[in-house]
C-alpha positions in Angstrom: -95.8 -17.7 -40.9 -93.9 -16.3 -38.0 -95.7 -14.8 -35.0 -94.4 -11.4 -34.3 -94.0 -11.9 -30.5 -91.4 -14.5 -31.1 -89.5 -12.3 -33.5 -89.5 -9.3 -31.1 -88.6 -11.2 -28.0 -85.9 -13.4 -29.5 -84.2 -10.9 -31.7 -84.1 -8.3 -28.9 -82.2 -10.8 -26.8 -80.0 -11.8 -29.8 -78.9 -8.3 -30.5 -78.3 -7.5 -26.9 -76.1 -10.6 -26.5 -74.3 -10.1 -29.8 -73.6 -6.4 -29.1 -72.1 -7.4 -25.8 -69.8 -10.0 -27.4 -68.5 -7.3 -29.8 -67.1 -5.4 -26.8 -64.7 -8.3 -26.0 -62.4 -7.8 -29.1 -62.6 -4.0 -28.5 -61.2 -4.5 -25.0 -58.4 -6.7 -26.3 -57.6 -4.0 -28.9 -57.5 -1.2 -26.3 -55.3 -3.3 -23.8 -52.9 -4.9 -26.3 -49.8 -3.2 -27.6 -50.8 -2.9 -31.3 -50.2 -0.5 -34.1 -53.9 -0.7 -34.9 -55.3 2.9 -34.7 -57.7 3.6 -31.8 -60.1 5.3 -34.2 -60.4 2.1 -36.3 -60.9 0.0 -33.1 -63.8 2.2 -32.0 -65.3 2.3 -35.4 -65.0 -1.4 -36.0 -66.2 -2.6 -32.6 -67.9 0.1 -30.5 -70.1 1.4 -33.3 -71.7 -1.9 -34.3 -71.9 -2.9 -30.7 -73.8 0.3 -29.9 -76.1 -0.1 -32.8 -76.9 -3.7 -31.9 -77.5 -2.9 -28.2 -79.7 0.0 -29.2 -81.6 -2.1 -31.6 -82.0 -4.9 -29.0 -83.3 -2.4 -26.4 -85.8 -1.0 -28.9 -87.1 -4.4 -29.9 -87.4 -5.3 -26.2 -89.4 -2.1 -25.5 -91.7 -2.8 -28.5 -92.3 -6.4 -27.2 -93.2 -5.2 -23.7 -95.3 -2.4 -25.1 -97.4 -4.7 -27.3 -97.4 -8.0 -25.5 -96.3 -7.4 -21.9 -95.2 -10.5 -20.1 -97.8 -12.9 -21.4 -96.9 -16.5 -22.0 -96.6 -17.6 -25.6 -97.7 -20.9 -27.1 -95.2 -23.5 -28.2 -93.0 -22.7 -31.2 -93.9 -24.7 -34.2 -91.4 -26.7 -36.3 -91.9 -24.2 -39.2 -91.1 -21.3 -36.9 -88.1 -23.2 -35.5 -86.6 -23.7 -39.0 -87.3 -20.1 -39.9 -85.7 -18.8 -36.7 -82.6 -20.9 -37.3 -82.2 -19.6 -40.8 -82.7 -15.9 -39.8 -80.4 -16.1 -36.8 -77.5 -17.7 -38.8 -77.9 -15.2 -41.6 -78.0 -12.3 -39.2 -75.0 -13.7 -37.3 -72.9 -13.9 -40.4 -74.0 -10.5 -41.6 -73.2 -8.7 -38.3 -69.9 -10.7 -38.1 -68.9 -9.2 -41.4 -69.1 -5.6 -40.1 -65.9 -5.5 -38.0 -63.8 -6.9 -40.9 -65.0 -4.0 -43.1 -64.9 -1.2 -40.6 -61.4 -2.0 -39.2 -60.1 -2.4 -42.8 -58.8 -5.9 -42.1 -60.7 -7.2 -45.1 -61.8 -4.3 -47.3 -63.9 -6.1 -49.8 -67.5 -7.2 -49.0 -67.3 -10.7 -50.5 -64.1 -11.4 -48.6 -65.6 -10.2 -45.3 -68.7 -12.3 -45.8 -66.5 -15.3 -46.6 -64.4 -14.8 -43.4 -67.4 -14.3 -41.2 -69.2 -17.3 -42.6 -66.1 -19.4 -42.3 -65.8 -18.4 -38.7 -69.4 -19.0 -37.5 -69.8 -22.2 -39.5 -66.4 -23.4 -38.0 -64.9 -23.9 -41.5 -61.6 -22.1 -40.9 -60.9 -21.1 -44.5 -59.5 -17.6 -44.7 -58.8 -14.8 -47.2 -56.2 -13.2 -45.0 -52.7 -13.5 -46.7 -50.8 -12.5 -43.5 -52.7 -13.6 -40.4 -50.0 -12.5 -37.9 -50.2 -8.9 -39.2 -53.9 -8.7 -38.3 -54.9 -6.9 -35.1 -55.3 -9.1 -32.1 -59.0 -8.1 -31.9 -59.6 -9.5 -35.4 -57.7 -12.7 -34.5 -59.8 -13.1 -31.4 -63.0 -12.3 -33.2 -62.3 -15.1 -35.8 -61.7 -17.7 -33.0 -64.6 -16.4 -30.9 -67.0 -16.7 -33.9 -65.8 -20.4 -34.1 -66.7 -20.9 -30.5 -70.1 -19.3 -30.7 -71.0 -21.1 -33.9 -69.6 -24.4 -32.8 -72.3 -25.5 -30.5 -74.8 -23.2 -32.2 -76.2 -19.8 -31.3 -79.7 -21.3 -31.0 -78.5 -23.8 -28.4 -76.8 -20.9 -26.6 -80.0 -18.9 -26.7 -82.1 -21.7 -25.3 -79.5 -22.1 -22.5 -79.3 -18.5 -21.4 -82.9 -17.3 -22.1 -85.4 -19.0 -19.8 -88.4 -17.7 -21.8 -87.1 -19.5 -24.9 -87.6 -22.8 -23.3 -91.1 -22.8 -24.8 -90.7 -24.4 -28.2 -86.9 -24.8 -27.6 -86.9 -28.4 -28.9 -88.0 -27.2 -32.3 -85.0 -24.8 -32.4 -82.6 -27.4 -31.0 -83.7 -30.2 -33.4 -83.7 -27.8 -36.4 -80.0 -26.9 -35.7 -78.5 -30.0 -34.1 -76.6 -32.2 -36.4 -76.7 -35.9 -37.2 -79.2 -38.6 -36.4 -78.9 -38.2 -32.6 -77.7 -34.6 -32.5 -80.9 -33.5 -30.7 -80.7 -36.1 -27.9 -82.2 -34.8 -24.7 -80.1 -35.0 -21.5 -82.9 -33.6 -19.3 -86.7 -33.3 -19.4 -86.4 -29.6 -20.2 -84.6 -28.5 -23.4 -83.1 -25.5 -21.6 -81.4 -27.9 -19.1 -80.1 -30.0 -22.0 -78.6 -27.0 -23.8 -77.1 -25.7 -20.5 -75.4 -29.0 -19.8 -74.0 -29.2 -23.3 -72.6 -25.7 -23.0 -71.2 -26.5 -19.6 -69.3 -29.4 -21.0 -68.3 -27.3 -24.1 -66.9 -24.4 -21.9 -65.2 -26.9 -19.5 -63.3 -28.6 -22.3 -62.3 -25.2 -23.7 -61.0 -24.0 -20.4 -59.1 -27.2 -19.7 -57.4 -27.1 -23.1 -56.4 -23.5 -22.6 -54.6 -24.4 -19.4 -52.9 -27.4 -20.8 -51.7 -25.5 -23.9 -50.1 -22.9 -21.6 -48.5 -25.5 -19.4 -45.1 -25.9 -21.1 -44.7 -22.1 -21.4 -44.3 -22.2 -25.2 -47.8 -20.6 -25.8 -49.1 -17.5 -24.2 -52.7 -17.0 -23.0 -53.8 -15.2 -26.1 -52.7 -18.0 -28.5 -53.9 -20.7 -26.1 -57.4 -19.3 -25.8 -57.6 -18.8 -29.6 -56.5 -22.4 -30.3 -58.9 -23.7 -27.6 -61.8 -21.8 -29.1 -61.0 -23.2 -32.6 -60.3 -26.8 -31.3 -63.5 -27.4 -29.3 -65.5 -25.9 -32.1 -63.5 -27.9 -34.7 -63.0 -24.6 -36.5 -59.3 -24.3 -37.4 -58.5 -20.6 -37.3 -55.1 -20.0 -35.8 -53.3 -16.7 -35.0 -50.2 -18.2 -36.6 -49.5 -18.1 -40.3 -48.2 -21.7 -40.3 -51.2 -22.9 -38.1 -50.2 -25.3 -35.3 -47.1 -26.3 -37.2 -45.6 -22.9 -36.6 -44.9 -23.8 -32.9 -43.0 -27.0 -33.7 -43.9 -28.3 -30.3 -44.9 -32.0 -29.7 -46.8 -31.2 -26.4 -49.0 -28.6 -28.2 -49.7 -30.9 -31.1 -50.6 -33.7 -28.7 -53.0 -31.6 -26.6 -54.7 -30.2 -29.6 -54.9 -33.7 -31.1 -56.6 -35.1 -28.0 -59.1 -32.2 -27.8 -59.9 -32.5 -31.5 -60.8 -36.1 -31.0 -63.0 -35.2 -28.1 -64.7 -32.4 -30.1 -65.5 -34.9 -32.8 -67.4 -37.1 -30.4 -71.1 -36.9 -29.5 -71.3 -34.3 -26.7 -74.4 -35.8 -25.2 -72.6 -39.2 -24.9 -69.6 -37.5 -23.4 -71.8 -35.7 -20.8 -73.3 -39.0 -19.7 -70.0 -40.7 -19.5 -68.3 -37.9 -17.4 -71.4 -37.5 -15.2 -71.5 -41.1 -14.2 -67.8 -41.9 -14.8 -69.1 -44.8 -16.9 -66.3 -45.0 -19.5 -67.5 -48.4 -20.7 -70.4 -46.5 -22.4 -67.8 -45.1 -24.9 -67.0 -48.6 -26.1 -70.6 -49.7 -26.3 -71.3 -47.0 -28.9 -70.8 -48.4 -32.3 -70.3 -45.0 -34.0 -67.5 -44.1 -31.6 -65.8 -47.5 -32.2 -65.8 -46.9 -35.9 -64.6 -43.3 -35.4 -61.6 -44.5 -33.5 -61.0 -47.4 -35.9 -61.0 -45.0 -38.9 -58.6 -42.7 -37.1 -56.2 -45.5 -36.3 -56.3 -47.2 -39.7 -55.9 -44.0 -41.7 -53.0 -42.9 -39.5 -51.1 -46.1 -39.8 -51.7 -46.4 -43.6 -50.6 -42.8 -44.3 -47.6 -43.2 -42.0 -46.5 -46.3 -43.8 -47.0 -44.7 -47.2 -44.9 -41.7 -46.2 -42.2 -43.9 -44.8 -42.0 -46.3 -47.7 -42.0 -43.6 -50.4 -39.2 -41.7 -48.6 -40.4 -38.5 -50.3 -39.4 -35.2 -48.6 -42.2 -34.2 -46.2 -42.5 -30.5 -45.3 -44.1 -28.8 -42.4 -46.4 -25.8 -42.8 -43.4 -23.6 -42.1 -41.6 -25.1 -45.1 -39.0 -27.0 -43.0 -38.3 -30.6 -44.1 -39.4 -33.3 -41.7 -36.7 -35.6 -40.2 -36.9 -39.1 -41.8 -38.1 -42.0 -39.7 -41.4 -43.8 -39.0 -41.9 -41.9 -35.7 -41.9 -38.5 -37.5 -44.2 -39.8 -40.2 -46.6 -41.1 -37.5 -46.5 -37.7 -35.7 -47.5 -35.7 -38.7 -49.8 -38.2 -40.3 -51.7 -38.7 -37.0 -52.2 -35.0 -36.5 -53.5 -34.4 -40.0 -55.8 -37.4 -40.0 -57.4 -36.2 -36.8 -57.6 -32.6 -38.0 -59.3 -33.7 -41.3 -61.7 -36.3 -39.9 -62.9 -34.0 -37.2 -63.0 -31.2 -39.9 -61.0 -28.9 -37.6 -58.5 -28.1 -40.4 -55.4 -27.3 -38.4 -52.1 -28.0 -40.1 -48.6 -29.1 -39.1 -47.6 -30.5 -42.5 -48.2 -29.6 -46.1 -50.3 -32.7 -47.0 -50.9 -31.3 -50.5 -47.3 -32.5 -51.3 -47.8 -36.0 -50.0 -48.0 -39.1 -52.3 -51.3 -39.6 -54.1 -52.4 -42.5 -51.8 -52.0 -40.4 -48.7 -53.8 -37.4 -50.2 -56.6 -39.7 -51.3 -57.0 -40.9 -47.7 -57.0 -37.4 -46.5 -59.8 -36.5 -48.9 -61.8 -39.5 -47.6 -61.3 -38.2 -44.1 -62.5 -34.8 -45.1 -65.7 -36.3 -46.6 -66.5 -38.6 -43.6 -66.4 -36.1 -40.8 -67.0 -36.8 -37.1 -69.8 -38.2 -35.0 -73.4 -37.1 -34.7 -74.0 -34.6 -32.0 -70.5 -33.2 -32.2 -69.2 -29.8 -33.5 -67.6 -31.6 -36.5 -68.9 -31.3 -40.0 -69.0 -33.8 -42.8 -71.4 -36.6 -43.7 -71.0 -38.0 -40.2 -70.0 -41.6 -39.4 -73.5 -42.6 -38.3 -74.9 -41.7 -41.7 -72.3 -43.7 -43.5 -72.9 -46.6 -41.2 -76.7 -46.4 -42.0 -75.8 -46.2 -45.7 -73.7 -49.4 -45.6 -76.3 -51.3 -43.6 -79.0 -50.2 -46.1 -76.8 -51.3 -49.0 -76.3 -54.7 -47.4 -80.0 -55.1 -46.9 -80.8 -54.2 -50.5 -78.2 -56.7 -51.7 -79.8 -59.4 -49.5 -83.3 -58.5 -51.0 -81.9 -59.3 -54.5 -81.7 -62.9 -53.3 -84.7 -62.9 -51.0 -87.3 -60.3 -52.4 -89.7 -60.7 -49.4 -86.9 -60.3 -46.8 -88.0 -58.2 -43.8 -84.8 -57.1 -42.1 -84.9 -54.0 -40.0 -81.7 -51.9 -39.7 -80.5 -51.4 -36.2 -77.6 -49.6 -34.5 -76.6 -50.4 -30.9 -79.6 -52.8 -30.7 -82.0 -49.9 -31.6 -84.1 -50.3 -34.7 -84.0 -47.4 -37.1 -87.3 -46.4 -38.8 -87.3 -46.5 -42.6 -88.3 -42.8 -42.7 -84.9 -42.0 -41.1 -83.1 -44.2 -43.5 -84.6 -42.5 -46.5 -83.9 -39.2 -44.9 -80.2 -40.2 -44.8 -80.3 -41.2 -48.4 -81.9 -37.9 -49.3 -79.3 -36.0 -47.4 -76.4 -37.8 -49.1 -78.1 -37.2 -52.5 -78.5 -33.4 -51.8 -74.9 -33.3 -50.5 -73.6 -34.8 -53.8 -75.7 -32.4 -55.8 -74.5 -29.4 -53.8 -70.8 -30.5 -54.1 -71.0 -30.9 -57.9 -72.8 -27.6 -58.4 -70.3 -25.7 -56.3 -67.4 -27.4 -58.1 -68.8 -26.4 -61.5 -69.3 -22.8 -60.3 -65.7 -22.6 -59.1 -64.4 -24.0 -62.3 -66.4 -21.6 -64.5 -65.6 -18.3 -62.6 -62.6 -16.2 -63.7 -60.4 -16.1 -60.5 -57.3 -14.0 -59.8 -54.0 -16.0 -60.2 -53.2 -17.5 -56.8 -49.8 -15.8 -56.8 -51.2 -12.4 -57.8 -49.8 -9.7 -55.4 -53.1 -7.8 -54.9 -56.2 -9.6 -56.3 -58.3 -9.0 -58.2 -56.2 -8.6 -61.4 -57.1 -6.7 -64.5 -59.5 -8.2 -67.1 -57.7 -10.6 -69.4 -55.3 -11.9 -66.7 -57.9 -14.1 -64.9 -57.1 -17.7 -63.9 -59.3 -20.7 -64.4 -59.4 -22.9 -61.3 -58.3 -26.5 -61.8 -60.6 -29.4 -60.8 -58.5 -30.5 -57.8 -58.7 -27.0 -56.3 -62.4 -26.5 -57.2 -63.6 -29.8 -55.9 -61.5 -29.7 -52.7 -62.6 -26.1 -52.0 -66.2 -27.1 -52.4 -65.8 -30.2 -50.2 -64.0 -28.1 -47.6 -66.8 -25.5 -47.5 -69.6 -28.1 -47.3 -67.8 -30.1 -44.6 -66.6 -27.1 -42.6 -62.9 -28.1 -43.0 -60.9 -25.1 -44.2 -57.9 -26.2 -46.2 -58.2 -28.3 -49.4 -55.8 -29.3 -52.1 -54.0 -27.5 -54.9 -54.2 -23.7 -54.6 -56.4 -23.9 -51.4 -54.0 -26.3 -49.7 -52.9 -26.1 -46.0 -50.2 -23.4 -46.6 -52.4 -21.3 -48.9 -55.6 -19.2 -48.7 -58.8 -18.2 -50.6 -57.9 -14.6 -51.3 -57.6 -15.2 -55.1 -61.2 -16.6 -55.4 -63.7 -14.6 -57.4 -66.1 -12.6 -55.3 -69.1 -14.7 -56.6 -67.1 -17.8 -55.7 -66.5 -16.5 -52.2 -70.3 -16.0 -51.8 -71.0 -19.4 -53.2 -68.5 -21.0 -50.8 -70.0 -19.0 -47.9 -73.4 -20.4 -48.8 -72.1 -23.9 -48.9 -70.5 -23.4 -45.5 -73.9 -22.4 -44.1 -75.6 -25.2 -46.0 -73.2 -27.8 -44.5 -73.4 -26.3 -41.0 -77.2 -26.5 -40.9 -77.1 -30.0 -42.3 -78.6 -29.0 -45.7 -82.3 -29.7 -44.9 -82.6 -26.9 -42.4 -81.6 -24.3 -44.9 -83.0 -25.7 -48.2 -86.4 -26.1 -46.6 -86.6 -22.3 -46.4 -86.2 -22.2 -50.2 -89.2 -24.4 -50.9 -92.4 -22.6 -52.0 -94.5 -25.0 -49.9 -92.8 -23.8 -46.8 -94.2 -20.3 -47.2 -97.8 -21.4 -47.9 -100.2 -20.6 -45.1 -101.5 -23.7 -43.3 
């Protein structure tokens, strides 16, 4: 199934890289003024880093010993899918270790949940007091967002020249959406490098802009920039972005959330040629902006007309007036549509109409080829065009009407792939919701979950469904007891694992993960 040279060469590089990354939080821990014991810092970061580097060096030695520097044939699609599945599983597994060894998250299920939430850019957390966590853990959470945002496979293709062979199989297996694997250059390594250059550039620019007013230090700025460009949502503040109560910070993060929800390949072409008209020529982008504007206006009007008390994530009451409603509604619409999940307001307390629109934003997601999760606007556009064509065929059975987007015809195999994706998405959502409803959870207000047998709490449908939707679409907050001012600490360990699996399922666009579970995938060809 998988040729051993690929495994040895790739995973040697993977472990060397990942081991090096683990030293960054260690450095932050040693340089920052923190009450976190040095012994725990060394145990939590240096030990796994040393093990990973040693393992990477050993695998590299074995590769050179057995295969030398000989060229390898192209990577097949099967090997590409298998490589993606293995890498993401290993990445989440290794990401779990620091949470356990530092004692930040002592239970295994919680640590797996937090690691999966980070790398899949979901942003859901089991930490009940984020600000009390060591800076190294806070940075690790945001850094895992940033690494997982564009994808470890794309990163590997970009930094490892030898992985250029067969790189398109890895890139297309991981890239999201109908056009997520669009090539910007003849060589896949150049494409990945250009995407990462843009990705890093946006992150650096946002960091500088967030520090500009002086209300946010470098640590908080880089953490929020990592989380924004990856559409992740982890914040070092208990009240998320709302804890700063700063219009400039909210505006900058809103702008970069919108950019992170756009197709990165499209952005690169626009910035390279300064051809900003290309933005408006893209139908998916037009719909994306239209949905953002329409939802913001509708929710703002609903909040204003109902005159209900609106509270921020800090618990403070929002000043009445349409301008205030527009500010908080706009931020939350962008955060939910781009699946970033940042919060400035407790939208779980909003009127039913506004909450319904927020849930719709959560389901839709951003554009193809972005770091956002969700169904993706391009898929929904294809769905509606397909529905319109089938309605027309009821009147004209022999009608031949190809579906096209931006004057490009879409093959029927792609259309049926979209239909299959949406069907699998609904099945996964329903199954996860049922699992969450069946499991005995700790009461959300329990001081130290889990609670003794006989005091368990059954999750209500709103909480279960929104938690499942949040995991599949990489959002973070949901409704009910997983709302924007709450967390997932009370969830049963099996529920945390189920949600972590859904996070990975959604991040890899369902097909890339489920294909590994099919018996036919493992048959020798």
